[in-house]
py3Dmol code that shows the C-alpha trace and the ligand (Angstrom):
import py3Dmol

protein = """\
ATOM      1  CA  MET A   1       0.630  -2.776 -26.640  1.00  0.00           C
ATOM      2  CA  ASP A   2      -1.419   0.407 -26.965  1.00  0.00           C
ATOM      3  CA  ARG A   3      -0.649   3.000 -24.327  1.00  0.00           C
ATOM      4  CA  LEU A   4      -3.501   3.931 -22.020  1.00  0.00           C
ATOM      5  CA  TRP A   5      -4.048   7.660 -21.825  1.00  0.00           C
ATOM      6  CA  ALA A   6      -4.338   8.633 -18.150  1.00  0.00           C
ATOM      7  CA  PRO A   7      -3.936  12.387 -17.713  1.00  0.00           C
ATOM      8  CA  TRP A   8      -4.925  12.372 -13.984  1.00  0.00           C
ATOM      9  CA  ARG A   9      -1.645  10.563 -13.339  1.00  0.00           C
ATOM     10  CA  MET A  10       0.181  13.893 -13.595  1.00  0.00           C
ATOM     11  CA  GLU A  11      -1.478  14.910 -10.315  1.00  0.00           C
ATOM     12  CA  TYR A  12      -0.214  11.701  -8.770  1.00  0.00           C
ATOM     13  CA  ILE A  13       3.315  12.135 -10.023  1.00  0.00           C
ATOM     14  CA  LYS A  14       3.474  15.690  -8.655  1.00  0.00           C
ATOM     15  CA  MET A  15       1.945  14.603  -5.325  1.00  0.00           C
ATOM     16  CA  GLU A  16       4.391  11.737  -4.769  1.00  0.00           C
ATOM     17  CA  ARG A  17       7.374  14.021  -5.215  1.00  0.00           C
ATOM     18  CA  LYS A  18       6.216  16.164  -2.301  1.00  0.00           C
ATOM     19  CA  ASN A  19       5.003  13.514   0.107  1.00  0.00           C
ATOM     20  CA  GLY A  20       6.629  10.549   1.781  1.00  0.00           C
ATOM     21  CA  CYS A  21       6.240   6.909   0.830  1.00  0.00           C
ATOM     22  CA  ILE A  22       2.627   5.750   0.491  1.00  0.00           C
ATOM     23  CA  PHE A  23       3.665   2.089   0.675  1.00  0.00           C
ATOM     24  CA  CYS A  24       5.106   2.723   4.154  1.00  0.00           C
ATOM     25  CA  GLU A  25       2.484   5.172   5.391  1.00  0.00           C
ATOM     26  CA  LYS A  26      -0.830   3.683   4.214  1.00  0.00           C
ATOM     27  CA  PRO A  27      -0.496   0.292   5.956  1.00  0.00           C
ATOM     28  CA  GLN A  28       0.400   2.053   9.242  1.00  0.00           C
ATOM     29  CA  GLU A  29      -2.705   4.257   9.196  1.00  0.00           C
ATOM     30  CA  ASN A  30      -5.060   1.342   9.901  1.00  0.00           C
ATOM     31  CA  LYS A  31      -7.909   2.650   7.776  1.00  0.00           C
ATOM     32  CA  ASP A  32      -7.709   0.100   5.026  1.00  0.00           C
ATOM     33  CA  ASP A  33     -11.032   0.909   3.377  1.00  0.00           C
ATOM     34  CA  LYS A  34     -10.221   4.628   3.120  1.00  0.00           C
ATOM     35  CA  ASN A  35      -6.762   3.815   1.800  1.00  0.00           C
ATOM     36  CA  PHE A  36      -8.109   1.128  -0.557  1.00  0.00           C
ATOM     37  CA  ILE A  37      -5.908  -1.568   0.965  1.00  0.00           C
ATOM     38  CA  LEU A  38      -7.540  -4.724  -0.310  1.00  0.00           C
ATOM     39  CA  TYR A  39      -5.518  -7.414   1.356  1.00  0.00           C
ATOM     40  CA  ARG A  40      -2.782  -7.772   3.957  1.00  0.00           C
ATOM     41  CA  GLY A  41      -0.374 -10.667   3.859  1.00  0.00           C
ATOM     42  CA  LYS A  42       2.439 -11.377   6.312  1.00  0.00           C
ATOM     43  CA  THR A  43       5.200  -9.609   4.362  1.00  0.00           C
ATOM     44  CA  ALA A  44       3.298  -7.783   1.617  1.00  0.00           C
ATOM     45  CA  PHE A  45      -0.061  -6.191   0.884  1.00  0.00           C
ATOM     46  CA  VAL A  46      -2.379  -5.260  -1.981  1.00  0.00           C
ATOM     47  CA  ILE A  47      -3.607  -1.714  -2.596  1.00  0.00           C
ATOM     48  CA  LEU A  48      -5.688  -0.090  -5.329  1.00  0.00           C
ATOM     49  CA  ASN A  49      -3.841   2.519  -7.362  1.00  0.00           C
ATOM     50  CA  ILE A  50      -5.754   5.741  -6.693  1.00  0.00           C
ATOM     51  CA  PHE A  51      -4.644   7.219 -10.020  1.00  0.00           C
ATOM     52  CA  PRO A  52      -5.218   4.097 -12.058  1.00  0.00           C
ATOM     53  CA  TYR A  53      -4.336   3.361 -15.639  1.00  0.00           C
ATOM     54  CA  ASN A  54      -7.547   1.366 -15.773  1.00  0.00           C
ATOM     55  CA  ASN A  55     -10.362   0.100 -13.540  1.00  0.00           C
ATOM     56  CA  GLY A  56      -9.067  -2.462 -11.070  1.00  0.00           C
ATOM     57  CA  HIS A  57      -5.440  -1.274 -11.287  1.00  0.00           C
ATOM     58  CA  LEU A  58      -3.790  -2.867  -8.233  1.00  0.00           C
ATOM     59  CA  MET A  59      -0.358  -2.748  -6.690  1.00  0.00           C
ATOM     60  CA  VAL A  60       1.363  -5.391  -4.591  1.00  0.00           C
ATOM     61  CA  ALA A  61       4.144  -4.157  -2.311  1.00  0.00           C
ATOM     62  CA  PRO A  62       6.240  -5.449   0.586  1.00  0.00           C
ATOM     63  CA  TYR A  63       5.790  -3.693   3.950  1.00  0.00           C
ATOM     64  CA  GLU A  64       9.538  -3.171   4.049  1.00  0.00           C
ATOM     65  CA  HIS A  65      10.924  -0.040   2.359  1.00  0.00           C
ATOM     66  CA  ILE A  66      13.261  -1.640  -0.197  1.00  0.00           C
ATOM     67  CA  ALA A  67      14.225  -0.197  -3.587  1.00  0.00           C
ATOM     68  CA  ASN A  68      16.218  -3.083  -5.031  1.00  0.00           C
ATOM     69  CA  LEU A  69      14.634  -6.337  -6.152  1.00  0.00           C
ATOM     70  CA  GLU A  70      17.829  -8.239  -5.406  1.00  0.00           C
ATOM     71  CA  GLU A  71      17.580  -7.272  -1.721  1.00  0.00           C
ATOM     72  CA  LEU A  72      14.149  -8.782  -1.210  1.00  0.00           C
ATOM     73  CA  GLN A  73      14.008 -11.820   1.107  1.00  0.00           C
ATOM     74  CA  ASP A  74      12.877 -15.149  -0.356  1.00  0.00           C
ATOM     75  CA  ASP A  75       9.743 -15.406   1.777  1.00  0.00           C
ATOM     76  CA  THR A  76       8.639 -11.912   0.715  1.00  0.00           C
ATOM     77  CA  LEU A  77       9.313 -12.649  -2.937  1.00  0.00           C
ATOM     78  CA  LEU A  78       7.301 -15.859  -2.682  1.00  0.00           C
ATOM     79  CA  GLU A  79       4.383 -14.186  -0.947  1.00  0.00           C
ATOM     80  CA  ILE A  80       4.325 -11.389  -3.547  1.00  0.00           C
ATOM     81  CA  SER A  81       4.186 -13.995  -6.328  1.00  0.00           C
ATOM     82  CA  HIS A  82       1.291 -15.687  -4.564  1.00  0.00           C
ATOM     83  CA  LEU A  83      -0.476 -12.353  -4.110  1.00  0.00           C
ATOM     84  CA  LEU A  84      -0.085 -11.581  -7.823  1.00  0.00           C
ATOM     85  CA  GLN A  85      -1.703 -14.943  -8.630  1.00  0.00           C
ATOM     86  CA  LYS A  86      -4.442 -14.435  -6.063  1.00  0.00           C
ATOM     87  CA  MET A  87      -5.294 -10.969  -7.316  1.00  0.00           C
ATOM     88  CA  ILE A  88      -5.379 -12.084 -10.945  1.00  0.00           C
ATOM     89  CA  ILE A  89      -7.878 -14.793  -9.941  1.00  0.00           C
ATOM     90  CA  VAL A  90      -9.950 -12.222  -8.045  1.00  0.00           C
ATOM     91  CA  LEU A  91      -9.858  -9.702 -10.914  1.00  0.00           C
ATOM     92  CA  LYS A  92     -10.887 -12.407 -13.403  1.00  0.00           C
ATOM     93  CA  LYS A  93     -13.878 -13.369 -11.251  1.00  0.00           C
ATOM     94  CA  ALA A  94     -14.890  -9.821 -10.373  1.00  0.00           C
ATOM     95  CA  MET A  95     -14.255  -7.903 -13.593  1.00  0.00           C
ATOM     96  CA  SER A  96     -13.766 -10.412 -16.447  1.00  0.00           C
ATOM     97  CA  PRO A  97     -10.884  -8.583 -18.124  1.00  0.00           C
ATOM     98  CA  HIS A  98      -9.591  -9.788 -21.481  1.00  0.00           C
ATOM     99  CA  GLY A  99      -5.958  -9.536 -20.431  1.00  0.00           C
ATOM    100  CA  PHE A 100      -3.504  -8.041 -17.946  1.00  0.00           C
ATOM    101  CA  ASN A 101      -0.363  -5.961 -17.833  1.00  0.00           C
ATOM    102  CA  VAL A 102       1.655  -7.173 -14.848  1.00  0.00           C
ATOM    103  CA  GLY A 103       5.026  -5.833 -13.908  1.00  0.00           C
ATOM    104  CA  MET A 104       7.249  -3.346 -12.204  1.00  0.00           C
ATOM    105  CA  ASN A 105       9.231  -0.236 -12.994  1.00  0.00           C
ATOM    106  CA  LEU A 106      12.632  -0.203 -11.310  1.00  0.00           C
ATOM    107  CA  GLY A 107      14.047   3.280 -10.902  1.00  0.00           C
ATOM    108  CA  GLU A 108      12.724   6.691 -11.820  1.00  0.00           C
ATOM    109  CA  THR A 109      14.132   6.501 -15.343  1.00  0.00           C
ATOM    110  CA  ALA A 110      12.094   3.354 -15.930  1.00  0.00           C
ATOM    111  CA  GLY A 111       8.911   5.147 -14.868  1.00  0.00           C
ATOM    112  CA  ALA A 112       8.620   4.275 -11.186  1.00  0.00           C
ATOM    113  CA  GLY A 113       6.431   6.883  -9.435  1.00  0.00           C
ATOM    114  CA  ILE A 114       7.853   5.794  -6.072  1.00  0.00           C
ATOM    115  CA  PRO A 115      11.326   4.479  -6.890  1.00  0.00           C
ATOM    116  CA  GLY A 116      12.331   3.908  -3.247  1.00  0.00           C
ATOM    117  CA  HIS A 117       9.784   1.188  -2.511  1.00  0.00           C
ATOM    118  CA  LEU A 118       9.367  -1.875  -4.714  1.00  0.00           C
ATOM    119  CA  HIS A 119       5.872  -2.484  -6.054  1.00  0.00           C
ATOM    120  CA  TRP A 120       4.250  -4.602  -8.726  1.00  0.00           C
ATOM    121  CA  HIS A 121       1.412  -3.328 -10.906  1.00  0.00           C
ATOM    122  CA  ILE A 122      -1.534  -5.393 -12.081  1.00  0.00           C
ATOM    123  CA  VAL A 123      -3.529  -3.568 -14.758  1.00  0.00           C
ATOM    124  CA  PRO A 124      -6.558  -5.401 -16.125  1.00  0.00           C
ATOM    125  CA  ARG A 125      -7.183  -4.794 -19.822  1.00  0.00           C
ATOM    126  CA  TRP A 126     -10.338  -4.982 -21.887  1.00  0.00           C
ATOM    127  CA  ASN A 127     -10.660  -4.929 -25.637  1.00  0.00           C
ATOM    128  CA  GLY A 128     -11.071  -1.299 -26.640  1.00  0.00           C
ATOM    129  CA  ASP A 129     -10.085   0.142 -23.240  1.00  0.00           C
ATOM    130  CA  THR A 130      -7.580   2.528 -24.814  1.00  0.00           C
ATOM    131  CA  ASN A 131     -10.549   4.214 -26.473  1.00  0.00           C
ATOM    132  CA  PHE A 132     -12.704   4.123 -23.378  1.00  0.00           C
ATOM    133  CA  MET A 133     -10.493   5.617 -20.676  1.00  0.00           C
ATOM    134  CA  PRO A 134     -10.246   9.227 -21.936  1.00  0.00           C
ATOM    135  CA  VAL A 135     -14.034   9.413 -21.686  1.00  0.00           C
ATOM    136  CA  ILE A 136     -14.035   8.832 -17.923  1.00  0.00           C
ATOM    137  CA  SER A 137     -10.909  10.825 -17.190  1.00  0.00           C
ATOM    138  CA  ASN A 138     -12.242  13.135 -14.534  1.00  0.00           C
ATOM    139  CA  THR A 139     -11.440  12.844 -10.848  1.00  0.00           C
ATOM    140  CA  LYS A 140     -15.007  12.433  -9.582  1.00  0.00           C
ATOM    141  CA  VAL A 141     -15.712   9.464 -11.805  1.00  0.00           C
ATOM    142  CA  ILE A 142     -12.373   7.936 -10.870  1.00  0.00           C
ATOM    143  CA  VAL A 143     -13.121   8.210  -7.124  1.00  0.00           C
ATOM    144  CA  GLN A 144     -16.532   6.596  -7.585  1.00  0.00           C
ATOM    145  CA  SER A 145     -15.030   3.873  -9.675  1.00  0.00           C
ATOM    146  CA  LEU A 146     -12.315   3.327  -7.033  1.00  0.00           C
ATOM    147  CA  GLU A 147     -14.913   2.791  -4.296  1.00  0.00           C
ATOM    148  CA  ASN A 148     -16.807   0.522  -6.639  1.00  0.00           C
ATOM    149  CA  SER A 149     -13.739  -1.489  -7.559  1.00  0.00           C
ATOM    150  CA  TYR A 150     -12.762  -1.784  -3.902  1.00  0.00           C
ATOM    151  CA  MET A 151     -16.139  -3.154  -2.830  1.00  0.00           C
ATOM    152  CA  THR A 152     -16.382  -5.476  -5.824  1.00  0.00           C
ATOM    153  CA  LEU A 153     -12.908  -6.935  -5.384  1.00  0.00           C
ATOM    154  CA  LYS A 154     -13.298  -7.225  -1.604  1.00  0.00           C
ATOM    155  CA  LYS A 155     -16.293  -9.508  -2.152  1.00  0.00           C
ATOM    156  CA  PHE A 156     -14.136 -11.977  -4.052  1.00  0.00           C
ATOM    157  CA  LEU A 157     -11.267 -12.084  -1.555  1.00  0.00           C
TER     158      LEU A 157
END
"""
ligand_1 = """\
1
ZN
Zn 8.281 2.840 1.639
"""
view = py3Dmol.view(width=600, height=400)
view.addModel(protein, "pdb")
view.setStyle({"model": 0}, {"cartoon": {"style": "trace"}})
view.addModel(ligand_1, "xyz")
view.setStyle({"model": 1}, {"stick": {}})
view.zoomTo()
view.show()
């Protein structure tokens, strides 16, 4: 797999070190459109990554602040699996990607930006996207594309 070059992620990494846990805070704020929360399930929710590796980069996380996969309850694990499926269907319909990277980073060493709260990434991939992303790597374009992605995906949910 080619690595996507996403320099704005440095801002994100620095920000997360200072602040609390976005996966706990954002769902409690009750301004889902501002926070780019796309979908709320019973035990888990879907949120756009605001410093994405690619357009349509989503994260699925439980509401509960849990760091270890082995501590997750069965019903939460099942709902997260269903949400991953659901969001892949939605992304396929809305954005026609050529492929996906789906997965999680457990622990800081493994690259988790927020190691204390489990979350799954869904990154849609298009042929040639590793060449394309550096071109749009400024914050303004990213914010516009986030609002765009949010509205587009919301339509298909
Ligand atoms: Zn948390």
